[in-house]
Biopython code that builds the backbone (N, CA, C, O; Angstrom):
import numpy as np
from Bio.PDB.StructureBuilder import StructureBuilder

atoms = [
    (1, "UNK", "N", (26.837, -24.327, -5.538)),
    (1, "UNK", "CA", (25.542, -24.358, -6.182)),
    (1, "UNK", "C", (24.949, -22.959, -6.158)),
    (1, "UNK", "O", (24.930, -22.313, -5.110)),
    (2, "UNK", "N", (24.462, -22.482, -7.302)),
    (2, "UNK", "CA", (23.859, -21.169, -7.400)),
    (2, "UNK", "C", (22.440, -21.161, -6.873)),
    (2, "UNK", "O", (21.911, -22.185, -6.441)),
    (3, "UNK", "N", (21.846, -20.005, -6.917)),
    (3, "UNK", "CA", (20.472, -19.897, -6.438)),
    (3, "UNK", "C", (19.514, -20.609, -7.377)),
    (3, "UNK", "O", (19.713, -20.618, -8.592)),
    (4, "UNK", "N", (18.495, -21.194, -6.821)),
    (4, "UNK", "CA", (17.467, -21.897, -7.581)),
    (4, "UNK", "C", (16.216, -21.032, -7.612)),
    (4, "UNK", "O", (16.034, -20.154, -6.769)),
    (5, "UNK", "N", (15.367, -21.285, -8.580)),
    (5, "UNK", "CA", (14.120, -20.532, -8.737)),
    (5, "UNK", "C", (12.956, -21.512, -8.802)),
    (5, "UNK", "O", (13.027, -22.536, -9.480)),
    (6, "UNK", "N", (11.893, -21.187, -8.093)),
    (6, "UNK", "CA", (10.673, -21.987, -8.146)),
    (6, "UNK", "C", (10.027, -21.788, -9.517)),
    (6, "UNK", "O", (9.802, -20.652, -9.932)),
    (7, "UNK", "N", (9.733, -22.861, -10.210)),
    (7, "UNK", "CA", (9.112, -22.762, -11.534)),
    (7, "UNK", "C", (7.649, -22.342, -11.458)),
    (7, "UNK", "O", (7.088, -21.884, -12.454)),
    (8, "UNK", "N", (7.031, -22.488, -10.308)),
    (8, "UNK", "CA", (5.618, -22.144, -10.150)),
    (8, "UNK", "C", (5.429, -20.638, -9.903)),
    (8, "UNK", "O", (4.638, -19.996, -10.595)),
    (9, "UNK", "N", (6.145, -20.074, -8.927)),
    (9, "UNK", "CA", (5.917, -18.668, -8.558)),
    (9, "UNK", "C", (7.110, -17.755, -8.862)),
    (9, "UNK", "O", (7.030, -16.549, -8.630)),
    (10, "UNK", "N", (8.214, -18.309, -9.377)),
    (10, "UNK", "CA", (9.414, -17.584, -9.799)),
    (10, "UNK", "C", (10.208, -16.956, -8.651)),
    (10, "UNK", "O", (11.047, -16.089, -8.893)),
    (11, "UNK", "N", (9.966, -17.369, -7.434)),
    (11, "UNK", "CA", (10.719, -16.844, -6.292)),
    (11, "UNK", "C", (12.124, -17.427, -6.291)),
    (11, "UNK", "O", (12.303, -18.625, -6.509)),
    (12, "UNK", "N", (13.124, -16.578, -6.046)),
    (12, "UNK", "CA", (14.512, -17.018, -5.967)),
    (12, "UNK", "C", (14.737, -17.582, -4.565)),
    (12, "UNK", "O", (14.462, -16.920, -3.564)),
    (13, "UNK", "N", (15.245, -18.819, -4.511)),
    (13, "UNK", "CA", (15.350, -19.556, -3.251)),
    (13, "UNK", "C", (16.772, -19.970, -2.925)),
    (13, "UNK", "O", (17.639, -20.048, -3.796)),
    (14, "UNK", "N", (16.986, -20.233, -1.644)),
    (14, "UNK", "CA", (18.233, -20.855, -1.219)),
    (14, "UNK", "C", (17.940, -22.228, -0.610)),
    (14, "UNK", "O", (18.861, -22.930, -0.193)),
    (15, "UNK", "N", (16.657, -22.612, -0.558)),
    (15, "UNK", "CA", (16.254, -23.914, -0.018)),
    (15, "UNK", "C", (15.781, -24.817, -1.155)),
    (15, "UNK", "O", (15.791, -24.411, -2.317)),
    (16, "UNK", "N", (15.375, -26.022, -0.829)),
    (16, "UNK", "CA", (14.939, -26.990, -1.834)),
    (16, "UNK", "C", (13.424, -27.039, -2.013)),
    (16, "UNK", "O", (12.922, -27.750, -2.883)),
    (17, "UNK", "N", (12.693, -26.278, -1.184)),
    (17, "UNK", "CA", (11.238, -26.213, -1.296)),
    (17, "UNK", "C", (10.804, -24.761, -1.149)),
    (17, "UNK", "O", (11.304, -24.044, -0.283)),
    (18, "UNK", "N", (9.880, -24.331, -1.988)),
    (18, "UNK", "CA", (9.396, -22.957, -1.955)),
    (18, "UNK", "C", (8.448, -22.757, -0.769)),
    (18, "UNK", "O", (7.449, -23.469, -0.657)),
    (19, "UNK", "N", (8.745, -21.798, 0.118)),
    (19, "UNK", "CA", (7.849, -21.555, 1.253)),
    (19, "UNK", "C", (6.548, -20.850, 0.867)),
    (19, "UNK", "O", (5.600, -20.845, 1.653)),
    (20, "UNK", "N", (6.484, -20.256, -0.327)),
    (20, "UNK", "CA", (5.265, -19.561, -0.754)),
    (20, "UNK", "C", (4.248, -20.556, -1.293)),
    (20, "UNK", "O", (3.113, -20.603, -0.819)),
    (21, "UNK", "N", (4.647, -21.353, -2.283)),
    (21, "UNK", "CA", (3.681, -22.258, -2.923)),
    (21, "UNK", "C", (3.891, -23.724, -2.548)),
    (21, "UNK", "O", (3.058, -24.571, -2.871)),
    (22, "UNK", "N", (5.000, -24.031, -1.865)),
    (22, "UNK", "CA", (5.246, -25.399, -1.431)),
    (22, "UNK", "C", (5.837, -26.307, -2.494)),
    (22, "UNK", "O", (6.041, -27.494, -2.242)),
    (23, "UNK", "N", (6.115, -25.779, -3.667)),
    (23, "UNK", "CA", (6.638, -26.578, -4.764)),
    (23, "UNK", "C", (8.117, -26.918, -4.567)),
    (23, "UNK", "O", (8.874, -26.135, -3.994)),
    (24, "UNK", "N", (8.510, -28.077, -5.043)),
    (24, "UNK", "CA", (9.930, -28.445, -5.074)),
    (24, "UNK", "C", (10.405, -28.543, -6.519)),
    (24, "UNK", "O", (11.476, -29.090, -6.782)),
    (25, "UNK", "N", (9.616, -28.016, -7.459)),
    (25, "UNK", "CA", (9.958, -27.975, -8.879)),
    (25, "UNK", "C", (10.811, -26.728, -9.107)),
    (25, "UNK", "O", (10.287, -25.640, -9.349)),
    (26, "UNK", "N", (12.138, -26.901, -9.025)),
    (26, "UNK", "CA", (13.065, -25.773, -9.086)),
    (26, "UNK", "C", (13.916, -25.813, -10.342)),
    (26, "UNK", "O", (14.087, -26.865, -10.958)),
    (27, "UNK", "N", (14.449, -24.654, -10.717)),
    (27, "UNK", "CA", (15.326, -24.547, -11.878)),
    (27, "UNK", "C", (16.521, -23.676, -11.533)),
    (27, "UNK", "O", (16.400, -22.714, -10.774)),
    (28, "UNK", "N", (17.662, -24.012, -12.086)),
    (28, "UNK", "CA", (18.844, -23.159, -11.940)),
    (28, "UNK", "C", (19.080, -22.365, -13.223)),
    (28, "UNK", "O", (20.036, -21.595, -13.313)),
    (29, "UNK", "N", (18.214, -22.553, -14.209)),
    (29, "UNK", "CA", (18.314, -21.857, -15.494)),
    (29, "UNK", "C", (17.277, -20.734, -15.539)),
    (29, "UNK", "O", (16.131, -20.947, -15.936)),
    (30, "UNK", "N", (17.699, -19.532, -15.125)),
    (30, "UNK", "CA", (16.804, -18.388, -15.068)),
    (30, "UNK", "C", (17.571, -17.111, -15.394)),
    (30, "UNK", "O", (18.802, -17.094, -15.373)),
    (31, "UNK", "N", (16.832, -16.037, -15.696)),
    (31, "UNK", "CA", (17.480, -14.760, -15.979)),
    (31, "UNK", "C", (16.588, -13.612, -15.526)),
    (31, "UNK", "O", (15.370, -13.754, -15.423)),
    (32, "UNK", "N", (17.206, -12.490, -15.263)),
    (32, "UNK", "CA", (16.498, -11.300, -14.820)),
    (32, "UNK", "C", (16.009, -11.444, -13.400)),
    (32, "UNK", "O", (15.588, -12.524, -12.987)),
    (33, "UNK", "N", (16.064, -10.348, -12.646)),
    (33, "UNK", "CA", (15.615, -10.391, -11.271)),
    (33, "UNK", "C", (14.923, -9.086, -10.927)),
    (33, "UNK", "O", (15.335, -8.011, -11.362)),
    (34, "UNK", "N", (13.869, -9.198, -10.141)),
    (34, "UNK", "CA", (13.178, -8.023, -9.627)),
    (34, "UNK", "C", (13.020, -8.238, -8.121)),
    (34, "UNK", "O", (12.706, -9.340, -7.671)),
    (35, "UNK", "N", (13.240, -7.173, -7.352)),
    (35, "UNK", "CA", (13.057, -7.226, -5.906)),
    (35, "UNK", "C", (11.798, -6.452, -5.577)),
    (35, "UNK", "O", (11.697, -5.259, -5.866)),
    (36, "UNK", "N", (10.845, -7.129, -4.976)),
    (36, "UNK", "CA", (9.589, -6.506, -4.585)),
    (36, "UNK", "C", (9.673, -6.205, -3.093)),
    (36, "UNK", "O", (9.860, -7.109, -2.279)),
    (37, "UNK", "N", (9.533, -4.926, -2.739)),
    (37, "UNK", "CA", (9.617, -4.512, -1.345)),
    (37, "UNK", "C", (8.229, -4.304, -0.744)),
    (37, "UNK", "O", (7.970, -4.708, 0.390)),
    (38, "UNK", "N", (7.348, -3.679, -1.503)),
    (38, "UNK", "CA", (5.989, -3.409, -1.026)),
    (38, "UNK", "C", (4.997, -3.892, -2.086)),
    (38, "UNK", "O", (4.581, -3.109, -2.940)),
    (39, "UNK", "N", (4.614, -5.175, -2.041)),
    (39, "UNK", "CA", (3.779, -5.729, -3.101)),
    (39, "UNK", "C", (2.397, -5.083, -3.222)),
    (39, "UNK", "O", (1.808, -5.105, -4.303)),
    (40, "UNK", "N", (1.879, -4.522, -2.163)),
    (40, "UNK", "CA", (0.549, -3.903, -2.218)),
    (40, "UNK", "C", (0.540, -2.602, -3.020)),
    (40, "UNK", "O", (-0.477, -2.253, -3.619)),
    (41, "UNK", "N", (1.667, -1.881, -3.037)),
    (41, "UNK", "CA", (1.735, -0.614, -3.755)),
    (41, "UNK", "C", (2.513, -0.691, -5.065)),
    (41, "UNK", "O", (2.542, 0.276, -5.826)),
    (42, "UNK", "N", (3.136, -1.824, -5.331)),
    (42, "UNK", "CA", (3.984, -1.979, -6.509)),
    (42, "UNK", "C", (3.173, -2.342, -7.747)),
    (42, "UNK", "O", (2.428, -3.321, -7.747)),
    (43, "UNK", "N", (3.324, -1.551, -8.795)),
    (43, "UNK", "CA", (2.673, -1.859, -10.075)),
    (43, "UNK", "C", (3.294, -3.101, -10.711)),
    (43, "UNK", "O", (2.591, -3.896, -11.334)),
    (44, "UNK", "N", (4.591, -3.269, -10.558)),
    (44, "UNK", "CA", (5.268, -4.441, -11.110)),
    (44, "UNK", "C", (4.783, -5.709, -10.416)),
    (44, "UNK", "O", (4.554, -6.725, -11.072)),
    (45, "UNK", "N", (4.625, -5.657, -9.102)),
    (45, "UNK", "CA", (4.122, -6.814, -8.352)),
    (45, "UNK", "C", (2.733, -7.201, -8.846)),
    (45, "UNK", "O", (2.416, -8.385, -8.950)),
    (46, "UNK", "N", (1.920, -6.221, -9.143)),
    (46, "UNK", "CA", (0.570, -6.512, -9.649)),
    (46, "UNK", "C", (0.644, -7.165, -11.025)),
    (46, "UNK", "O", (-0.118, -8.089, -11.310)),
    (47, "UNK", "N", (1.550, -6.698, -11.879)),
    (47, "UNK", "CA", (1.663, -7.249, -13.233)),
    (47, "UNK", "C", (2.162, -8.692, -13.226)),
    (47, "UNK", "O", (1.731, -9.501, -14.048)),
    (48, "UNK", "N", (3.064, -9.016, -12.307)),
    (48, "UNK", "CA", (3.586, -10.384, -12.257)),
    (48, "UNK", "C", (2.881, -11.225, -11.185)),
    (48, "UNK", "O", (3.297, -12.348, -10.902)),
    (49, "UNK", "N", (1.825, -10.683, -10.598)),
    (49, "UNK", "CA", (0.977, -11.371, -9.626)),
    (49, "UNK", "C", (1.758, -11.863, -8.409)),
    (49, "UNK", "O", (1.713, -13.044, -8.063)),
    (50, "UNK", "N", (2.480, -10.930, -7.760)),
    (50, "UNK", "CA", (3.262, -11.233, -6.567)),
    (50, "UNK", "C", (2.563, -10.617, -5.357)),
    (50, "UNK", "O", (2.150, -9.458, -5.379)),
    (51, "UNK", "N", (2.440, -11.428, -4.295)),
    (51, "UNK", "CA", (1.774, -10.962, -3.076)),
    (51, "UNK", "C", (2.715, -10.892, -1.877)),
    (51, "UNK", "O", (2.348, -10.344, -0.837)),
    (52, "UNK", "N", (3.936, -11.447, -2.010)),
    (52, "UNK", "CA", (4.898, -11.510, -0.919)),
    (52, "UNK", "C", (6.183, -10.794, -1.325)),
    (52, "UNK", "O", (6.705, -11.025, -2.416)),
    (53, "UNK", "N", (6.693, -9.929, -0.453)),
    (53, "UNK", "CA", (7.937, -9.205, -0.717)),
    (53, "UNK", "C", (9.114, -10.186, -0.735)),
    (53, "UNK", "O", (9.302, -10.956, 0.207)),
    (54, "UNK", "N", (9.902, -10.150, -1.814)),
    (54, "UNK", "CA", (11.078, -11.014, -1.942)),
    (54, "UNK", "C", (11.732, -10.777, -3.298)),
    (54, "UNK", "O", (11.372, -9.836, -4.006)),
    (55, "UNK", "N", (12.703, -11.638, -3.666)),
    (55, "UNK", "CA", (13.368, -11.583, -4.967)),
    (55, "UNK", "C", (12.698, -12.579, -5.903)),
    (55, "UNK", "O", (12.404, -13.708, -5.511)),
    (56, "UNK", "N", (12.456, -12.153, -7.153)),
    (56, "UNK", "CA", (11.789, -13.005, -8.136)),
    (56, "UNK", "C", (12.543, -12.974, -9.460)),
    (56, "UNK", "O", (13.081, -11.941, -9.856)),
    (57, "UNK", "N", (12.575, -14.109, -10.132)),
    (57, "UNK", "CA", (13.165, -14.209, -11.467)),
    (57, "UNK", "C", (12.139, -13.764, -12.499)),
    (57, "UNK", "O", (10.943, -14.013, -12.344)),
    (58, "UNK", "N", (12.604, -13.113, -13.539)),
    (58, "UNK", "CA", (11.704, -12.669, -14.604)),
    (58, "UNK", "C", (11.475, -13.763, -15.648)),
    (58, "UNK", "O", (10.396, -13.854, -16.233)),
    (59, "UNK", "N", (12.493, -14.589, -15.877)),
    (59, "UNK", "CA", (12.351, -15.657, -16.869)),
    (59, "UNK", "C", (12.949, -16.944, -16.287)),
    (59, "UNK", "O", (14.096, -16.960, -15.842)),
    (60, "UNK", "N", (12.164, -18.009, -16.297)),
    (60, "UNK", "CA", (12.611, -19.311, -15.783)),
    (60, "UNK", "C", (12.478, -20.327, -16.904)),
    (60, "UNK", "O", (11.429, -20.430, -17.541)),
    (61, "UNK", "N", (13.549, -21.076, -17.140)),
    (61, "UNK", "CA", (13.520, -22.106, -18.175)),
    (61, "UNK", "C", (13.568, -23.474, -17.532)),
    (61, "UNK", "O", (13.552, -24.486, -18.232)),
]
sb = StructureBuilder()
sb.init_structure("model")
sb.init_model(0)
sb.init_chain("A")
sb.init_seg("    ")
for serial, (resi, resn, name, xyz) in enumerate(atoms, 1):
    if name == "N":
        sb.init_residue(resn, " ", resi, " ")
    sb.init_atom(name, np.array(xyz, "f"), 0.0, 1.0, " ", f" {name:<3s}", serial, name[0])
structure = sb.get_structure()
């Protein structure tokens, strides 16, 4: 089984529930990835509204 993505916050997960938003609404159909290391200083994190450092999908279907 490949990595799943939370449809709510777009975080790439290896579990069945998102620890950030608590959602279990996951998708395996996603594309593009961005790794946020320092969300407070990252312009990309601000644009995609990310507050926690991790891997995120850019597009989730």
